N, C-alpha and C positions, 0 to 999 in steps of 0.2 A: 589441476588448476593451471595448466600451462598451454603451450603454443598450439597444440593440435585440436583444442576444443575451445568453446566459449565458456568462461567461468565468471561468476559474479562474486567478487570479494567485497566485503563490506565491514567497516568498523562502525557498527551501528548503521548509520545512514550512508556509509562510504562505499558506493558501488564502484567496482573496477572491472573492466571488461578486457580480458586477454583473448584476442581474436586471431585465429589463423587467417592468413592472407587468402587461403583457398576457400574460405566460407563465403558464399554469396548471400547478399541481402535480397530477399525475395519480395516482390511487390505485394502490397496489402489490398489485393482485389477482394478477398474475403476477410471476414473478421478474425478468423483463426487460421493459422498456417502450420504446416509441417516444414521442417527446415529447408527442404529442397523442392517443394511444390507450392503452387497457388491455384486456387479453384477458379474456374470460369464463372461468369456472372450467373448463368442459368443453372450451374451446379451439376451438370451432366458430364463434365470433363474437367481436366486439370492441366496446368502447364508445368513444364519442367525444362530447365536449361541443361542441354547435353552438348558438350564440346562447342560451346559458344553459339549454339543454335537453339531457338525456342521451339519446343515440341508441345503439341496438344494431344492428350490421351483421352479418348472417348470411352466412357464406361457404359455398360459393364465389360465390354470386350477388352478394354485397356490397350487399344491399338494406337500407336503414335502417328501423327501427321506433322510435318514441318510447317510451322507458322512463320517463323523468321529464319531465313536461311543465311548462310555466310555471304552469299551473293547479294542479298537484299541489304545486308549490314555493311557492305563495302561502298563507301561514298565515291563520288566521281573524282578521279585523279588520285585515288588511293589504291594500293595493291593489296592491302590487308583489311579484313573486316573489323568493325568496332568491337572492342572488348568491353562488354557491359556488365555491371554488377547489380543493376536494379532496373525494373521495367514496370510500366503501368499503361493500361489501355484507356482510351477515351470511352465515354458512355456507350457509343455505338460500335465500339470495338474496331473501328476502322483506322485509328491512329494509335501509335505506340510511342511512349516516352522512354528513352534509354539513358541511363545514368552511367557516365564514363569518367575516366581520369580522376577518380575519387581521392579526396584528401581527408585526413583525420581532423576532427574538431573535438577535442577533449577525449571522449570515449570511442566514438564511431566515425566512420568515413561518411560524413554528411554534407560534404562540399565537393563540387566537381563540375563537369560539363554535362549538358543535356542535349541530346539529339532527338529529333522527331521523325518517325517513319510513317509516311502515308501509305497504307496498305492498298488503297485503290490505285493511286498513280505510281506507287513504287518509289517516290521521291524520298530522299534522306537528307535532312538539313539540320544544321546546328542552331540551337537557340542561344540568345544572348550574345551574339557575336561582338557587339560593341563594348561588352563588359569584360573585366579582367578574366583571363583563363582560369579555369577550375575554381570559380567563385560562386557558382549558382547552387542554391539550396532549396530542397522541397518542392521542386516543380510539380504543378498539378494542372490538369485540364480543367477548364470551366465546365459546368454541367452541360452546356450546349455544345461543347467540343470545339468551339471556334477560337479559343484563346488558351494561353498557358500563363500562369502566374508563378513567380519564383522570388527568392530573396537573394540579393547580392550586396555585400558591403553594408549589411544591416538596414537595407532599404528594400521595399517591395516593388516589383516591376510586373507589368502585364504585357504579353507579346501577342499581337494579332497574327494568327496562323495564315490568314489569307494575304496580308500585306507585309508581314515580317516587321511591322512597326513596333518598336519597344517604347513603352510609356512608363515613366517613374510615377508611382502612386504616392511614395513618400520621398523626401529629399533631405531630411534632417538626421538621418542615421549616422552614427559614429561608433567608436569603440565602446562608449558608455551609454549612448541612446540607441536602443536596439529595437528595430521594427521587424515583426514577422518571425522572430526566433527568440532565443532566450540567453540569459547570462549563465555563468558557470553553475551557480547554485540551484537555479530552477531546473536545469538539465539534470544535475546530479541527484537532487532529492525528490523532485516531482516527475522525473522522466519526461519533461517537456522539451521538445526540440522543434517540431513544426508549429509555427506560431501564427498561421493565418488560415482563414476559411472562406471559400466561395459561397456567395448567397445562392439559393436555389434557382433564381432567375438569371444568374451569371452577370448581374449588373453591379454588384457590390462585393467588397471583400472585408471581412471582419479580421482584426489583427490585434495581437498583444503589442504593447509598447512598454519596454523595460527601461527605466531610467536608473542607471547604476552610477551616476556621476558623484553621488555622495558616499559611495562605497570605497573604503580605504583599500589600497593595493597591497598585496603580498608580493614580495620580490623573490623570484627564483634566480639563482646565480649560475651562469654557465661559465665554468673556468677552463674548459678543455678545448673548445673549438677555435680559440684565438689566444695570442699571447697576452691579450687584455681580456678581463672578465666582461661578460655581457649580462645585463640585467633584463629579466623577463617579468614584467608586471602582470598581475592577475587581480581583477576586481573580485575580492573574496571577503564576504561579510562573516566575520568571526561571531561566535555565540555572544550575545549581549549587544551586538551592533545592530542598528536599524536595518531592516531589509531594503532591497531595491524598491523604488516606487514603481507600481504597475497599473496600467489602465488599458481599456479595450476601446478601440475605435472602429468605425465602419466607414470605409472610403468609397465614394461613388466613382466608378470608373469613368463615366462620361465627363465629369467636371473636376475630379480630384478633391471634391469637398469631403472633409472628414468630420463625422459626428462622434463625439466621445460619449460612451455609456456612463450614465450617472449612477454609479454604484456607491452607496453610502459608506462612510468610514474613511479614515486616513489611508491613502494609497501606499504609504510607507509603513503602515502597521497592519496590513492585510495582504493576503495572497489571492490571486485569481488562478485557479488550477484547471478549470474546465470551461471552455467556451465553444458553443456550437450553434449554428442556425437551426431553429426548429424547422424540420422539413415542411415544405409547402407554405412557409410563412416568411414574413419579413422581421421576425423576432428572434432574439438570441436567448439561449439558456446558459446561465453563467453560475459557476460555483465559486464562492468566496470562503476562504479560511481566515480566521483571525491570526495574529502573530503567534500566539501560543498553540494554535491549531487544535484547540479544544472546543471551538465553535464553528459550525459549518452552516452556510446559508445558500439557498438556491434562488436566483433572481431570474425573472423574465424581463428582458430589456427590449424596447422598441428601437430597431435599427435607425429609423427615420428621425426620432426625437431624442433618444438616449434615456427616456423615462424608464425607470426600473421598479419592480415590485417583488417582494419576497413571497415565495410560495412554499418553502420548506426550511425548517431550522432544526438543528440538532446540537446538543452540547454534551460534553463528557468530562468527568473529573480528571481524566488523564489526557488523552488526545482522541480526535476523531480520525479513524483510519481511512485512508483513501484506497479503495479497491481499484486496481488497474486491470481491466479486462484484456485478455490475450497476452501478447508478448511485448513488454515495454522496451525490449532491447533491439528494436529495429530503427532505422534511421529517421523515419517520419512519424514516430509515435508521439502522440499527445493524448492525455486522458480524454475519453469520449463517453458519450451517453448511449444507453441502449433504449431505443424507442419502442413503445407498446401502443396498442389500441389506435392505430393510424396516427401516431405521434401525439395522442392526447394525454399520455402518461409515460413514465420512464420506469425501467427496472433499476432499483436502487438498493444499496446495501447499507446495513447498520448493525452495530453491536449493542444497541440500546437495551436489549433484554438479556445481555450477557453472552450471546452467541452471535457469530457473524451470519446474518440472515439476509434473504432477499425480500424486498418489499416492492409493491406497485405504488408509485407516487403519482398522483394526478396533477396535471398542470393547471386545472381549473378549480382547485379547492375541494375536490371530493375527498372523503376519508381514505387514508392509505390502507393497503392490504398487505398483511404478512403472508408471504408465499411459502417459504421454507419454514416448517414448524418442527420444533423438537430441540433436544439438548445436543446439538452438533453444529459445526461450522461448515458452511460451503467454502470451497477454496478457489473455485473459478467457474465462470459461466461459459458453457460450451456451445449452446445453441438455443435459440428461441423459436419454437414452432408456433407462429402466429395463427395459422389456419386451424390447427388441432388444439391450440391452447395449452401448450406445455413448455416448460423450460427444462433444459438438460444442464446439469451442473456437476461439478466434481466435489466429492466429500469423502470422509472416512470416519463415520461415527464410532467405530469400534476399535480402530487402530490408528493412532496419530502418525505412524510412520508410513502409511500407505495411502493410496488415492484411487477412487472408483467413480464411475459414472452413475448418476442418479437422475430420475425424472419426477417432476411433480406438476400439478396444474397451476397455470398462471393466475387463476382467480383465487388461489389460496384455499380451496376446498379439499385438496387432496393431501396424501401423505407421500413421503419420498420413497420411490420404488427403485431398487437396485437394477441397473441396466447391464453393467459389466458382468462378464462371466464369473459366477461365484467360485468356480474352481481355480481361477487364476488369481492367486493371492499375491499382491504386490502393488506396483505403481502403474496405473493406466493413464493414458492421455488420448485425446480425440481431436481430430480436425474435421468438422462437419462441412459438407458442401452447402452452398447458400440455399438450396431448395430442401435441405434436410433429408434427401434421399440416400446419399452415400456419406461415408466417413472413413477417414484413415484412423485406424486403431493401433496404438503403440503400447507395448507392455514390456516390463522387465521386473525382476526382483534381484535380491542379492546373489542368487544362484542361477539366474536365467538371463542369458545375454539379450540385449534389446532386439525386439522384432516388431514388425508392423504388418498390417494387412488392410486391404480395402474391404469394407463391409456394407451390407444393406442395413440402414438404420432401423427399419421397421421390425426386422427379426434378428438383427445382430449377426446374421450369417455372412461368412466371407464370400466374396465374389469368386474366388478360386479356392476350392477346398484343399487342393494339394499345397497351396502356398499359405494356408491359414496358420495362425500361431499354434493352435491346438495340434495340427498335423505335424508341425516341426518342433514341438515342445521338447521331445527327448533329445534332439540334436542341439537344442539351444541350452540345455542344462549343463552346468559345470559342477564340479565337486563342491558342496557347500563348505565355505571357509569362514563365514560370518555367523556369529551367534548374536541374535537380538535378545536383550534382557531388560528387565525393570529392576530398579534398585530404590529402596526407600531409605531416606536419611533419618537421622535422629530427630529432625524437625517434622517427620511424617510427610515429607515431600517425595512423591514417587516420580522418578525420572526414567525416560527411555534411554537405552544405550545400545551400542553394538560393540562387539569384541572379535578380534581375530587372534587366535592362539597360535603359538609356534607349531611348525610342522614337527611331527613326532613328539607331540606334547607329552610330558611325563608329569603327572600330578604330584609326584613325590619330590619334584625339584621346584626351586624358586626362580622366577623369571622377571626380567625388567618389564616395566609398563611404560608405554609412551601414550600420553593423552593428547588427542587432537581436539582443540577447542575453537569455538567461535563465540557463542554465548549471548549475542546481542539481538535486537529485534529484527535485523535484516533477514536472517535465514536460520533454518534448522540444519543440523548436521546428521541427525539420525533419521534417515529416510531409506526405505526398503527399495533401493534401485541398484542396478548392476554397477559395480565399480565404485560404490560409495566409500569404500575403505582404501581406495588407491591413494598412495602418497607419492606424488610425482617428484618430490624433492629428494626422496631416498634412492640412492643409486644401488640397487640390489633388491632383494626380496626380504622384507622385514620378518615375515613368518619363517622363512628358511633360516634366517640368521639368528632367530631365537628371541624375538620381541613379542610381547603382548601389546596389541594396538587397540585403543579404546577411544570412543567418543560418546559424549553425553549431552542431552538437551535439558537445560535448566529452565526455571521459570523466567519468562521474558522473551524466550525464543518464539518465533511465529508458528508454532505447531498448532494444529486444529484441536485445541483443548479448551477453548472458551476464552472470553475476553479477560476474565480474572487472571488466568494463567499468563497471558501475554502482557497485560498492562500492570502486573505487579511490579514490573521493573521501573515504573515511572519515578523519576528523580532518584533512582537507585542503581543506575549503571555503575559498575565497579564495586557494587556492594552485594546486592541480592544474587546476581549471577555468579559472582566469585564465591560467595558463601555456599550456594548450592553445589557448585562444582567440587569445592573442597570437602564438603560433608559427604558427598557421594564417593569421593576418593578415599575418605576414611573408612567407609564400609568396604570398599574394594581391597584396601590394605589388610582387611581381616581374612581374606581368602588365603588358604594355606600355600598356594603356588605363586604368590606375589612376593617379590623381594622389595621390602620397604626402603632399602638403601639405593635402589636403582629405579627411581620414579622420575620420568621426564615429561615435559609438557611443551607443546609448540602451537603456534597459530600465526595467522597473517591478518593484518588490518585490525578489525575488531577482535579477532583471535589473538593478535599480537598484544593488544592491550590487556586481554584476559590473561595471557601468559605472564606478563609482567606483574599484574596484580596477584596472581596465584603464587608466583615466586616470592614476592615481597610480603604478602599478607599471611601466607602459610608456608614459611620456609622449612618447617618441620616435616612437611609432606613432600614438596617438590624439590628435588635435588638438582635437576638440570632443566634449563629452559632455552628455547630458541624463539625469539620474538621478531617478527618482520613487519615493518611499516606500521608501527603501532601509534595510537594516540596516547602519548605519555602524560599529557596535561589536557583535561577535558575543555579547558578554556581556549584551546587553539583551533577547535574544529568549527565548521560552519553553523550559522544560526538556524537554518531550517531544520536540519537533523537534530542538533543538540537541544534546541529549545522545545522541539516536539516531545522528546523523551525525558528531558531534564528540567524544563522550566527556564526561567530567566535568572541569570546570575545575581542581578540586583535584589531578587526576592529570596533566593535560597542558595547563596554562595557556598554554604557549608556542604551541600550535596555534591557540588563540583569538586571541592577539595577532597571529600571522602572517597569519591570515585576515581580520582586520578592516581595512576601508578607512581608519579613522582613523589607523592605524599609519603609513600612507604618504601622508597628506594633504599633508605638507610638500613632496612631489615634484611637485605640480601645476604644469604649465607651460601647458596649453592653456586652452580656453574651457569653463567648467563652468556648467551651469544645474541647480540642485538644487530639487526640489519635494516638499512633504510636507503632509499634512493634520494639523491640530493635534488633531483628534478621532480619530486612528487608534488603535483598540483592539488592533490586530494588531501592526504594526511601529510602536512608540511614537514620538511626536514628539520625544522626548528624543534620538533618533538624529540628528535635524537639528541640534539645538543642540550636541551633542557634536562633530559634524563642523564646524559653523561655528566653534566655539572653536579647533579645530586649524588651520583655514584662516586665521583671523584672527591667530593666534599667529605664523604664518610669513609674514604679509602677502601671502597668496594672494588675488588678486582673483577674484570669481565673482559669479554672479547667483543670487538666492534668491527663491523664492515659497512662502509659507505660505498654505494654504487653511483659514480658520477653521472649526472643528468638523467638517470633512470627515473621513470615515473612510478606510480603506485604499484604497477604490475611487475616492475623490475624486469622488463622483457626486451628493452632496446639494447642495441650494441652487440657486436660480434663476440661470441663466446660467453655471453652473460649467463644463460641458463645453466650451462655445464659448470661454470665457476660457482654459481649459487648452490647448485645441487651437490657439488663436491664439498663445498664448505659445510653445508648442512649435514651431510652424511658423515664426514670425518669427525665433526664436532660431537655428534650424537654417539658414534661408536666409541670415541675416546672417553667421553664423560659419563656415558650410560652404556657400558659394555653389554653386548647381546649374549644370549645363551642361558640355559638352565644351570643351576648350581645345586 
């Protein structure tokens, strides 16, 4: 979960990204990417950044050619080439946008400077020269390649590449009136960042406008950078507070006239989560969610008039899940549509029959078609083969901890056929080239280190047999240390789990157990991938020191086990997930080699909340707990996440009270270490102080560590990680001593 990797931590909806400075954000030329490559438009080659030069590798030979050299990247009057972290090509591939000098905005470095390299003339020029340095966001070529649009200061600009003239398309942008990008909560909970779209004819731009002026501010306090404290305000809508008002406009570049789309409903009681121009038309396709997020509507809107009509509706007793294709953790990601039948329909997802399935939804009123049929969930769309009429998707019907590639017909007449090698049991992933001819296939499991290969999609054969995963399998394998198991509770709930036993395990002895928990709808912890059991906070080797390390996935986690499994947690966060974990722990305590007096639990964010609830609600089981950046009071978190999974406090306040750890703090009996960053913009530091007050009220002794100005990832500041890991390790060893007895 730390500095050398990308990790997603979430307390329910609370995603936090801890990102190494060495990781490059790669351009979204294709719909799916592998971390360090991007496909060419024709799909017969791919690009990769090597030593700050862009190389193109042609397949199947895989031979590189320098596309952007250091010499080309060195501007006039400079002795050093541009250091770029993101790039994108114009439609004709003759111009390249380069993103440099990047700055962090909440989670990711989505603000910086953009340069444009003309490959024909060799000229290298900076865009937005008259705007503040490092202020440009989401620069994109127009479809005709003659202009670039970008956001700066919450306004949208377009720059003519022939004349370098910069034109402001909006001028009312401010801290709270946001054009072309999003406020904190839209980014956090809907993964929306890039908030504008070029029209197919390059004459208009559609954009989101977020009005956060009515949103109350939460104040972070910086006490360390000056002798006087500094207040940092954030527009942050707590659960129960009205959302930001949102609307979509289409601005005509020639005359700056904006037409607002007429989407029915109060803009402050609904969300607009997807907006795209329908290819080859002047119409938009827009998805609206109501405030509770249990009703979804698709609208077609006329860009010229704003007139809108509904073409698809769906409701759910809990919530309508939003499938996010591809990787939502890139700087310019916004939920998008997958077009079919020459854009006459879309590939759509729904859980209406109890499973997450793919449907073909017509834009002109024809009956929808169910594409993936059966009692299983798809987990991701990998590729749509329009010519041959197939969709490739990820699923695992027989084992919720794994992931495989399947294929079925787009017209809904076929069955799902397994494409991944049946002999490779574990977690697969694929990045298809745009023409569907090649793919990068990646694989790992708990005892096989991650590996990848280039394959031919038609026969799944590797391009280089010597470098194939199968050929290297023996060298990739490590001694199995993880045991996957299923456990059934007294409530007849069967849960997946993994366990790492101590080295030189002796079944005649009793060992301490450390439970790692997350438990909420954001992610599952029991996944058959390499390194899944790694605990970066423990300084040492838990197995060698004599700990049993266990994690379990309860009801409500997003495992591919059907909608009933996932949505059973609705209005029951802090209840059903905690009950399942405790009931499973009771079964584990029956094992002869488990020491019931040495049971520890820990988690971060949503896992921190679960840790507190487990310690307080089941003190007879859990003797030691380490909770980091937890939501102690469910009423402190943001409205989009919390209302999606818990409803509205005015309607069911008792569920928020029952799910909040502070409600049960008086029950603490064991050893508790609580940790929080005072600069946490995600799960606010007020949670720590609310919890502390309750523990103090009842004279409950505990250990507490606040990290000044650190955010949710507690990664900022010199020495922070070492200090945190040392604290974690020493507390665990002291209060839950390792070793068999």
